[in-house]
C-alpha positions as CSV (number, residue, x, y, z in Angstrom):
1,M,-9.5,3.2,-5.7
2,P,-7.2,1.6,-3.0
3,E,-3.7,2.6,-3.8
4,L,-0.3,1.2,-2.5
5,P,-0.7,2.5,1.1
6,E,-4.2,1.1,1.4
7,V,-3.1,-2.3,0.0
8,E,-0.1,-2.4,2.4
9,V,-2.3,-1.5,5.3
10,T,-4.7,-4.3,4.3
11,R,-1.7,-6.8,4.0
12,R,-0.4,-5.9,7.5
13,G,-3.9,-6.4,9.0
14,F,-4.2,-10.1,8.2
15,A,-0.8,-11.4,7.0
16,D,0.4,-12.7,10.4
17,R,-3.0,-14.1,11.2
18,I,-3.4,-16.2,8.1
19,A,0.3,-17.4,7.8
20,G,0.5,-21.2,8.1
21,A,-3.2,-21.7,7.7
22,E,-4.6,-24.7,5.8
23,I,-7.3,-23.9,3.2
24,S,-10.5,-25.8,4.0
25,G,-12.9,-24.3,1.4
26,V,-13.3,-21.6,-1.3
27,H,-16.5,-19.9,-2.1
28,V,-16.7,-17.8,-5.3
29,G,-19.7,-15.5,-5.8
30,K,-20.6,-13.3,-8.7
31,P,-17.9,-13.0,-11.4
32,L,-15.1,-10.5,-10.7
33,R,-12.8,-8.6,-13.1
34,W,-10.8,-11.8,-14.0
35,P,-11.6,-15.4,-13.4
36,L,-10.0,-17.4,-10.6
37,G,-8.3,-19.6,-13.2
38,C,-8.8,-22.9,-11.4
39,D,-11.4,-25.2,-9.8
40,P,-11.9,-23.7,-6.3
41,D,-11.8,-27.2,-4.8
42,S,-8.3,-27.6,-6.1
43,L,-7.1,-25.1,-3.5
44,V,-8.5,-27.1,-0.6
45,G,-5.7,-28.6,1.5
46,R,-3.1,-26.0,0.3
47,H,-1.2,-24.1,3.0
48,V,-0.7,-20.3,3.2
49,K,3.0,-19.6,3.5
50,G,2.7,-15.8,3.7
51,V,1.4,-12.6,2.2
52,R,3.4,-10.1,0.1
53,R,2.5,-7.0,-1.8
54,R,3.7,-5.9,-5.3
55,G,2.4,-2.5,-6.2
56,K,-1.4,-2.6,-5.7
57,Y,-1.5,-6.4,-5.8
58,L,-1.4,-8.8,-2.8
59,L,0.4,-12.1,-3.3
60,I,-0.8,-14.9,-1.1
61,D,1.9,-17.5,-1.3
62,L,0.7,-21.1,-1.1
63,D,2.8,-24.3,-0.7
64,R,1.9,-24.8,-4.4
65,G,1.4,-21.6,-6.5
66,L,-0.1,-18.3,-5.3
67,L,-3.2,-16.1,-5.3
68,L,-3.0,-12.6,-6.8
69,V,-5.5,-10.3,-5.2
70,H,-6.5,-6.9,-6.6
71,L,-9.0,-4.7,-4.7
72,G,-10.2,-2.9,-7.8
73,M,-12.1,0.3,-7.4
74,S,-14.0,-0.3,-4.2
75,G,-12.8,-3.6,-2.8
76,S,-11.7,-4.5,0.8
77,L,-10.5,-7.6,2.6
78,A,-11.6,-8.8,6.0
79,F,-10.2,-11.7,8.0
80,D,-12.4,-13.2,10.7
81,R,-12.4,-16.4,12.7
82,Q,-16.2,-16.6,12.5
83,P,-17.6,-14.4,9.7
84,G,-21.3,-14.0,9.2
85,P,-23.1,-15.1,6.1
86,A,-21.8,-13.6,2.8
87,G,-23.7,-10.5,1.7
88,P,-24.6,-9.4,-1.8
89,H,-21.3,-7.8,-2.4
90,D,-19.1,-10.5,-0.8
91,H,-17.7,-12.3,-3.8
92,F,-14.8,-14.5,-2.6
93,D,-14.2,-16.4,0.6
94,L,-11.0,-18.2,1.4
95,Q,-11.9,-20.4,4.3
96,T,-9.0,-21.7,6.5
97,N,-8.5,-23.4,9.8
98,Q,-7.5,-20.0,11.2
99,G,-10.3,-17.9,9.8
100,T,-11.9,-16.7,6.6
101,L,-10.5,-14.1,4.2
102,R,-13.4,-12.4,2.5
103,L,-13.3,-10.0,-0.5
104,H,-16.1,-7.4,-0.4
105,D,-16.4,-5.5,-3.7
106,P,-19.6,-3.6,-4.6
107,R,-18.3,-2.7,-8.1
108,R,-16.7,-6.1,-8.8
109,F,-13.6,-4.6,-10.4
110,G,-11.4,-6.5,-8.0
111,A,-10.1,-10.0,-8.6
112,V,-8.5,-13.1,-7.2
113,V,-6.4,-15.0,-9.7
114,R,-4.5,-18.3,-9.1
115,C,-1.0,-18.4,-10.6
116,A,1.5,-21.2,-10.7
117,H,4.2,-18.6,-10.1
118,E,4.8,-14.9,-10.7
119,G,6.3,-15.5,-14.1
120,D,3.4,-17.5,-15.6
121,G,0.8,-16.0,-17.9
122,W,-1.3,-14.0,-15.5
123,G,1.6,-13.3,-13.2
124,Q,3.6,-11.8,-16.0
125,K,0.7,-9.9,-17.4
126,L,-0.2,-8.2,-14.1
127,L,3.2,-7.9,-12.5
128,G,5.8,-7.9,-15.3
129,K,5.8,-4.2,-16.1
130,L,5.5,-2.8,-12.6
131,G,8.2,-0.3,-11.7
132,P,10.4,-0.3,-8.5
133,E,8.8,-0.5,-5.1
134,P,9.1,2.9,-3.3
135,F,10.3,1.2,-0.1
136,G,12.6,-1.2,-1.9
137,P,16.3,-1.0,-2.8
138,D,15.5,-0.8,-6.6
139,F,14.0,2.7,-6.1
140,T,17.1,4.8,-6.3
141,E,17.6,8.5,-6.4
142,S,19.8,8.2,-9.5
143,G,17.4,6.0,-11.4
144,F,14.5,8.2,-10.6
145,L,16.3,11.4,-11.7
146,T,17.4,9.7,-14.9
147,G,13.9,8.5,-15.6
148,L,12.5,12.0,-15.2
149,R,15.0,13.5,-17.6
150,Q,14.0,11.0,-20.3
151,R,10.2,11.7,-20.1
152,Q,8.4,14.6,-21.9
153,S,5.0,14.1,-20.2
154,P,3.8,16.2,-17.2
155,V,5.5,15.1,-14.1
156,K,2.2,14.2,-12.4
157,Q,1.4,11.8,-15.2
158,V,4.8,10.3,-15.0
159,L,4.3,9.5,-11.3
160,L,0.9,7.9,-12.0
161,G,2.4,5.9,-14.9
162,G,4.1,3.6,-12.5
163,E,7.3,3.0,-14.5
164,L,9.7,5.0,-12.4
165,V,8.1,4.0,-9.1
166,V,5.0,1.9,-8.5
167,G,1.9,2.7,-6.4
168,V,1.9,6.5,-6.4
169,G,-1.8,7.1,-6.9
170,N,-3.6,10.4,-7.5
171,I,-3.8,11.6,-3.9
172,Y,-0.2,10.8,-3.1
173,A,1.2,12.2,-6.3
174,S,-0.5,15.5,-5.5
175,E,0.9,15.6,-2.0
176,A,4.4,14.6,-3.0
177,L,4.5,17.3,-5.6
178,F,3.4,19.9,-3.1
179,R,6.1,18.8,-0.7
180,A,8.7,19.1,-3.5
181,G,7.4,22.5,-4.6
182,I,6.7,21.2,-8.2
183,R,3.6,22.0,-10.2
184,P,1.9,18.9,-11.6
185,T,1.8,20.3,-15.1
186,V,5.6,20.8,-15.5
187,R,7.2,18.6,-18.0
188,A,9.2,15.8,-16.2
189,S,12.3,16.4,-18.2
190,R,12.4,20.1,-17.1
191,V,12.3,19.4,-13.4
192,S,15.6,20.6,-12.0
193,R,17.9,18.2,-10.3
194,S,17.4,19.7,-6.8
195,A,13.6,19.6,-7.3
196,A,13.8,16.0,-8.5
197,V,15.7,15.0,-5.4
198,R,13.1,16.7,-3.3
199,L,10.4,14.8,-5.2
200,Y,12.2,11.5,-4.7
201,Q,12.3,12.0,-1.0
202,A,8.7,13.3,-0.9
203,V,7.4,10.2,-2.6
204,K,8.9,7.9,0.0
205,A,7.9,10.2,2.9
206,V,4.3,10.6,1.7
207,L,3.7,6.9,1.1
208,A,5.3,6.0,4.4
209,E,3.1,8.5,6.3
210,A,0.0,7.3,4.5
211,V,0.7,3.7,5.6
212,S,1.2,4.9,9.2
213,K,-2.1,6.6,9.1
214,G,-4.0,3.6,7.7
215,G,-4.2,5.0,4.1
216,S,-6.9,7.2,2.8
217,T,-10.7,6.7,3.0
218,L,-12.5,8.8,0.4
219,R,-15.5,6.5,-0.1
220,D,-15.3,2.7,0.5
221,F,-11.9,1.8,1.8
222,V,-11.4,0.2,5.2
223,G,-8.6,-2.0,6.4
224,S,-8.9,-5.6,7.2
225,D,-9.9,-4.7,10.7
226,G,-12.8,-2.5,9.4
227,A,-11.0,0.8,10.3
228,P,-10.9,3.7,7.8
229,G,-7.7,5.5,6.8
230,H,-7.0,9.0,8.1
231,F,-4.3,10.4,5.7
232,Q,-6.7,12.5,3.7
233,S,-7.8,14.5,6.8
234,G,-4.3,16.2,6.9
235,A,-3.8,16.5,3.1
236,M,-2.0,19.7,2.1
237,V,-3.6,20.1,-1.3
238,Y,-5.7,17.1,-2.4
239,G,-9.4,17.8,-2.3
240,R,-8.9,21.4,-1.1
241,E,-9.7,23.5,-4.2
242,G,-10.4,27.1,-3.2
243,L,-9.3,26.5,0.4
244,P,-6.3,28.4,1.8
245,C,-2.9,26.7,1.5
246,R,-1.9,25.5,4.9
247,V,1.5,27.1,4.4
248,C,0.9,30.4,2.6
249,A,-2.9,30.9,2.7
250,T,-3.1,31.2,-1.1
251,P,-6.3,29.4,-2.5
252,I,-5.5,25.9,-3.7
253,K,-6.1,25.4,-7.5
254,L,-7.5,22.5,-9.4
255,V,-6.5,21.4,-13.0
256,R,-7.6,18.3,-14.9
257,Q,-4.9,16.0,-16.2
258,G,-5.9,12.9,-18.1
259,Q,-9.3,12.8,-16.5
260,R,-7.7,13.1,-13.0
261,S,-7.9,16.0,-10.6
262,S,-4.6,17.7,-9.8
263,Y,-4.5,20.1,-6.8
264,Y,-1.7,22.5,-6.2
265,C,-0.7,25.8,-4.6
266,P,0.4,28.4,-7.2
267,V,2.7,30.0,-4.7
268,C,4.4,27.1,-2.9
269,Q,4.7,25.1,-6.2
270,K,6.7,27.2,-8.5
271,S,9.2,24.7,-10.0
C-alpha cells in the first residue's frame, strides 16, 4: 500500500505541472472504493489551484471545491500531456489543457471523491481524525511523548494507528523503531523518555529519507513519472528476516502484530 512517502513523491511529481490547469473532461471507468460524488461533467471548466497532501490523501484544490484522491492498495497516478488509450486498470482520467492525470489501480481500492470543502461529509469522514503531519509544526516532541505515555498498546501499533503522527506505515515504523533502539512489542507507555525522544526524531528522519529516495516499491508503486522507489533497498530490518543485522550481524527476527509483519534486531533493539 502506498504510504505517506509514496503519496508525497506522487504529489511532487505532478503538482507544479497541473497547477493552473483548466479541466476539459473527466472519464470514470469501473467503480472505485467510493463514488466520485458528482456528475463528472460538472467538473468541466473548473481550474486546478494546487495539490496538497494530508496523510495518505492527495487534495486537488479547485476554484470551487476539491478532489480527494486515495491510492488504495495498488494505485498510482501519472500525468501526461498526451496519454495513450486507457487500459483495463485505468479507472479515472482528469483531462486538462495541460495534460491528463490518470489513476491506475488494479485492485480498485483507491478513490477520487469530490468535496465542497475539507469539513463537509466526505472530507470530515476521511480527514477529520488524522493525526499531526510528521513534517508539520503540530508534530511536537512533547505531544508525542505525552501520547506514548497515555497508550497501553505495543508501540508499533500506536505508530500505525495514526493518532500521534499520521502516515507512518509498516515499513517506516519498523525502520524508525530500529533507529530508536526500541522493540516493536514494547508497550508504548513503558518506552523511556530518552527512547521516546529518539523515536520522535527517527520517525521524521526515516520519512524524510524515504521521500528523498522516491518511497518504497515492494510491488506496484511507481511515482507519477513511472519511476520506482528505492528506500526498501537500504532498509535495516524490514523484509530481512534471518539476515544479519547491518550493525551487529545478529539475525533479524520477525513477529506478527495485528496481521502485520514486524522486523527487529534482538540486540540493537533492547528498549
